[in-house]
N, C-alpha and C positions, 0 to 999 in steps of 0.2 A: 923346789920342784926340779926334777932332772930333765935333762934336754929331751928325752922319750916322752915323759908325761906331758912336756910341753907341746910336742908335736901332735899326740893324742888329741889333747884339748883344742887345739887349733883346727885339727879335722872335724871334731864333732862340733865345733862352733860354725864352721863353713858348712857342713851339713844342715845344720839348723836353719843357717840363713838360707840356703839354697831352697831347704823344703817350705820356708816362709814365703819365700818369693813366688815360689810355685802356686802355692796357696792362694796367695793375693791375686796373683794373675788370673788364676782360673775361675776364683769366685767373684772377680770384676767382670769378667767375660760372659760369665753366666748370668749374673744380674743385668748387665748391660743389654746382651743379645740372647735373650732365652731362647729363641728359635734355632739356635746353632745348636744345641745341645750339648755344651761343653760339660762334661763331668769334672767336678771339683777335686783337685788332688788333695787329699788328708791322710797323711801317713799315720795319724793318731786317730783315726776313726773309732777304734776300739775303745778308746779312752774318753775321747771329746767327739760328740756328733757334728758332722759337717753341717753349717747353717743351711736350712732348706734341703738338705740331703735326703730327707724323709721322702722326697719325691721318687727318688730312684727306688726306695721300697712301696711306695704306694700309700703313704700314711701321712700325708698333708692332711692339716684338718680342714675338712669339707664343711659348706655351710650346713645347717641345722636342716633335718628332714622334718619339715612342717607337718606333713601328714601323720608321721610317726608320733611325734611329740602331742599333736591332737588326739589320737586314738589312745597314748597312754594318759591323757588329762580326762578322757571321757571315761576311760576303764577305771581310773581311780574314784572318779565322782559316782559311778553306777555301784562300786563296791561299797562306798560309804553309805549310800542311799538305801541300799537293801543287801541284807546277808543271805538272801535267797541263793540256793545252789543251783546252777544251770540244769536244765533238764537232761535226764539221763541220756539222752541222744547225742547231746551236744558236751558232754563232759570230758575234758581232757584226762586220759589214762597215762598220766606222766610216770607212774610208779614203775611201770613195767620195764621200759629201758634203764630207769637208774637203778633197778634191782640186778638187771643183766649187767648193768656196768659195774656194780660192786661185787658181782660175782666172778668178774673177768670174762664173762661171755658176751662180748660186746659185738653185736650185729656189724657185718661189713658188706661191702660190696651193692650190687644191684638186686633189685627186687622189682618183679613186674606185677604192679596191682591190676592189670588187666586180664591176668590168669594166663598170660603168654600171648596174648593177640597182638599187643602194641609192639612187642619187640620182634615178633615174627614177621609184622607188616614192615617195620622199620628195616629189617634186614632185606626183605624182598625189594623194598625201594632203593636200598643202597645197592643192591645188585643190578639194577637197571641205570646206575648214574654213567655207565659208558655212552648211553643214548641219550640223556637227558640231565639237565642240572637238577641237584639235589640240593636244597636250601636249608641250611641250619642257622638258627638264631640262637646266639648263647648270650643270655641277658644276666647281669650281674652287678655287683658292686666292686670294690677296690680288690677283691680277692681274684679277680679275673684282669683287671686293667694292664695295658701293656701288653696284652697277649700272653700273661701268665697263664699256664695251663692249657688255654684255647690253643697256643701255638703248636704245642705238641699233638693235641686233640686233632686239630684240622690237618697238621701233617700226615699223622698216621691214616686218617680216612682218606686223604687224596694220594697217598701212596698205594693204598689197597683198592680204591675205586675211581681213582682219577681225578683229575680236576687241578685247579692252579689259582694262584692270586690269595690275598688275605681277607678277600670281601670288603665289608663296610669299613669305612675310615671316615671320621669327622673332617670338618674342614680346618678345625682348631683343636687341640687337646692338651691336657696336663700330662699326659704321658708320651707325648711325642719325643720328649727329650731321652727316653730309655726303651722306648719300644724298639725292638731288635728285628721284627719281620717284615718293617717297612721303615724307610727314610722319609720322614714327615716334617716339613719345614713350613713355616708362615710367618708373615710378617705385615706390618701395615695396620689398619685401623679395623679391627675386628670387634664385633660384639657377640659375645656368647650367652645364649639364654638355654636354661635347662628345666628339668621339672621340679628340682628342689627349690629354685627361686620362684617359681609359678606353679605350684602343684596342680591346680585346677586349669591351667592354661588349655586354650582350645587349638593349640597349633602344635601338639606334640604327638609323635610316634612312639614305638616302643623302643626307639633310638635314645630317648630321653633328652635330646637337645636338637638345637639348631643353631648356626651361626648366620650374621650378617654383615656385610661390609658398610662400615658407616663413614667411610672414606676410601681412598685408594688401599687396596689391599691385593696381597696375592698368597698364593698356596701352592708348595710343590711335593710330589711323591715319586718316590724311586723304588721299584720294586727289585727283588732279588732275582727274578726271572720275569720274562715278557708274561704278560696276560694277554687274552684274546680280546678282552674289551675293558673300558674305563668307563662308567655310568655316573651321571651326575643327579642327584635327587633335590628337587627343588619345588618351590610353592612361590608364586610371585603376583602381585597386584598389577604390575606394569611389565611392558616389554624390557628387556634387558639385553645389551651386547657386551660378551666377555671375550677375553683373548685366552686361547688355549695353544699350548706348545707341547707337542708330542714328541718324545724320544729326541729332544734337543734340536727339532728342525723350524721350520719357519712358522711363526705364530700365525693362527688362524681364528678369524672371528667367530663366534659361535653364537647365535641368537638364541634367546630364553624367551619364549612368547609367554603371554600373561597366562595364568592357570585359574584365576579365582580362588576358590576355596579348596581347589583340588591338588594333587601331587603329582608331578610329571617327572618323566626322566629323559636324558639325554645322552645319547652315545659320543664318545670322543676318542676317536682312534680305535686301531687294531694293533695286535702284538705291540702292547705299551710297555715299554721298560721304563719311562718317566713321563711325568706329566705335571706342565705348570700351567695354573690358573691366574691371570690377572684381572682383577674386577674393579669396576669404577664404584662410587658411591652408590648403595642399593639398599635402603632400608626397608623398601617394600618388597625386597626378595627375601625369602628364607632358604637357606641351603643346608639340606639335611645330611648330605655326606657325599662321597665318592666310593662307589664299588669297583673293586679290582678283581675280575672274574675270569675264569675258563667257559667257554661256552657249553661245555658238558663237565660233568663230574661233579664232586662234592665242594660246594660253596659253605665257608663258615664264617658268619658275621659276629664280630666281638662288640656288644652294645653295652659297654659298662659305664656306670655312673656312680662316681665315688660319692660314698655317704648314704646312698639310697638304702632305703628298707625293703624297696620292691612294691610298696603300696601305690607308688606314682603311675603304675601300669593300670590301675582301675580307672584313669581319667583319660587316657589317651583319646585323641580326635576320633570318632567313628569315620567321618568321610575320608581323611586322610590314611587311616588304617586300612580302609577298604580299597584305597587306591594303592597303597604299599602290597597290599595281598594281591593284586592283580599284577603289578610289576614283579614281586619277589614272592611268590607263594611260598611258605615256609613248612618244611615236611617235619621238621624236628625243631621244637623249641626248648632250651635249656633254661631252668631258673636258678641261679646261684646267689642266694641271698642269706640274711641272718646275722651277720657280722656287726651291723649297726643297731641290731634290735637288743642282743645279749649286752649286758654290762655287769660289772663286777658288784653294783649296788643293788642288782635285781633280786636278790635275797632267794625267796621261793616263788616268784612270779611265775605263773603258768602259760603266759603269754597268749591267754585267751581272745585279747583284742586283737592282737596279731594274727592270729588264725582267722577270725572274722573278717579282717581286711584282706588277707590274701585269697580267702574265699571268693571274695567280690573280685578279686584280680582275675583269678582264675575262670570264673565265670565269664567276665568280659573277653579274656582272651580266647576262651572256647566259642564265643560269638563271632569274633573276628576270623579266628582260623579253625574252623568245624572239622577239616580233615588232618590238621596238625596232631603229630605224637608229642606229648608233652614228658619232660624228664626234670624231676626235681633233685637237686644236688642239695644235701643237707649243710649246714653249716659246719665249718671243720674243726679241728680242734684248736680252740683258742686258750691260750696260757696265761697265768698270771704268777709272779714271781711271790712267794710267801715263805717267809723264814728260812730263806737260801735255797728253797726248792721252787720248782715249776709245777704248778696244779692246774687242771682244767677249771675254768669258771664254771660255777654250779649251774648256771642257766644253759649251758651248752647242749646236754643231754636232754633237757626239757624243750628246747628249740628243735632239736632232731626229731621228738615226738610230735611236736606240732607239724613240721614238715612232712613226716612219714603219714599223718594222719589226712593231711591233705591230698597226698599222693593217692591214698586209699579212696578218698572221697571221689576223686577224679579218674580214678583207674588208670593212673599214669604210671610212669617208670620212675623209681626212686634209687638213689644211689647214697648209702651210707657214708659220706666224707669222713665224717668225725670217726666213726668207726674204723674205717680203713686206714687212715692216718694213725689211730691207735695201735693197731696191728702191725704197723711197719715202725713203732717204736715211740709214736707219740709226737707231740710239737717240739718236745725238748729235744728229742734226738734229731729231728730234722733241723732244728737250729745247729746242733753240733756238727752236723754233716754237710751244712752249708745249703740245705734245702729250703729254709725258711729264714725270713729276717729275724732280727733279735728282739722285735715286738711281740715274738711267740704267736703272732696271726696270719700274716702274710706269707704266702710261698716265694721261693726265688724260681727263676727258670728252670734250675735243675729238679727242685722239688715239684714243679708243676710237670715236667717230664714223667717223674716217677708215679705220681698221682693218675696222670693220664693214661700210663700204660694199664693200671688198674681197670678205669674206666672203659676205655676201648676193649680190652680183652672181654670183659663183661657184655658189652654191647654188641659185639660183632663175633667173638669165638667161643666163649663158654656156652656149653648145653644149656639150653633153656629151662630143663627141668632139674638142673643142680643149682640153680642160682637163688631159689626162694630159702630162707633160713640159714644162711652163710653167717657163721661166727669166726671169731678169731680162733686159730689152731691151738694156740697154747693161752692158759689162763693169764690176764694181765693185771699186775696191782692196782689197787684204786688209785684213779687219777683225779679224783674230784677234791677240792680244798677239804682238807681235815679238820676244819673248825665248824663242825655243826652247831655246837651250842653258842659260839660267837654270831653265827648268823641268825640263829633263832632269837637271841636276845636283840640283835639289832632290828629285825624284822618286828619284833614285839614293841620296840621303842618307837618305830615308824609309825605303826598302825594306831598306837596311843597319841601319837603327835597330830596325825589326820583326824581322829575323832574329836580332838580339842578344838578343832578349827573346820568345821564342814563348811565354812564359807569361803574357804580358799579354793581356788580352781583345782589345784593338785600339789603333790611334791614335785620338786625341781626335776625337768626332764632330763634323763641321761642321754638323750639323742643327740645333743650338742657335744658334750664333753667326750663321750665315747666313740662317736662315728667315725668312720674309717675308710 
């Protein structure tokens, strides 16, 4: 070996040693002190994934969605017990979007199934945001967690109509380590409960979760810019005294009176740049979140629940929800679900069981928020690698059809996320541009920004009479898996297996394996 080669080898070894040390230190810090938000250094991330690094992309395996699994089991049993076709008024017309997809004429963008009434009213409400707050609830799964997509949606509306702050933030969150819109840290003894753990719990709001201090605990928030108010949402069986530190000043004792079965709010400070809360042990107090808001303008709350199908919204507490409506009346409610329902193993499932479940959800939400405008965002383009190519899961266009049908039933706004992403090159193109994660499912912040531009443009800029019937300007190649015969063969085999054992509860649920 020459002297030059020896020097090169030495440099490479030193580089590897330094990289290994950096990896070890950052990984250890992240595991020991998760609230610090340390990002693991992994120079070989393209080849070897960072342990636990999925969090940064929002793909940690969440708990199974019990309501979804139950609905799937019930649907399977019903199909076995009866071969009867659903009534014509309740039959899913899945062929229409599949045919349009195959032809390349994929519907894109926004459609107002109220005949223009909902969109006109939304624009009128937004125009008055300079005089009063306009509240928006963005409900969804991991597709929007960490403020992906919602960040740019909020920013665009606040720039146009006024307002500030990130709105609702929970006391603890799995996204705190990578959320960019607010610095959120917590430590101590926290207990997190959510609607996936207790799907029929009596203490849940549309937020989907609450936290309790089961020992001494603390949480801190740091806003990018000062906000007019910070408001704590809580429910408590007993009185509680907590400590609040605003903008690094002197800690102040804040009493939380008992509320019984009701939800209450308490304001802490004005022009809040930072807020720290110190809490004693308080198992009898449920903390639903802190809202960072402007007194006027647009407020956009991100209420994501990783792994959720959205079915949990049908079981929210009527009393607590009524109280939340009084505290925070929502003018626009956005629903972004579906990723945890569609599975590569779904074959030709028409998702009729999901339609029925979300029908109940929308009925309940309309009861709670009778004046709200509803916007349903369809499932996005979710891809799967097959034979070296990336194809859209066969269930995606069927789920889009279900969601569009729900929008029609409730005269809601409908945004075809799948079609829009396909018109922008599809999920594979998004990944190549860094607009989506390499799971071919979740958007990055950059991808969220691009999709948000299309959504905001349709909501507040595009002529209403030009929105209906939008399709991709140029034909798109077939995006679905080109293995129709394989799918049909597997579907037939699956059906035979079920018929051979009618006593079984159902085929294995895909809710746990494929939830994201």
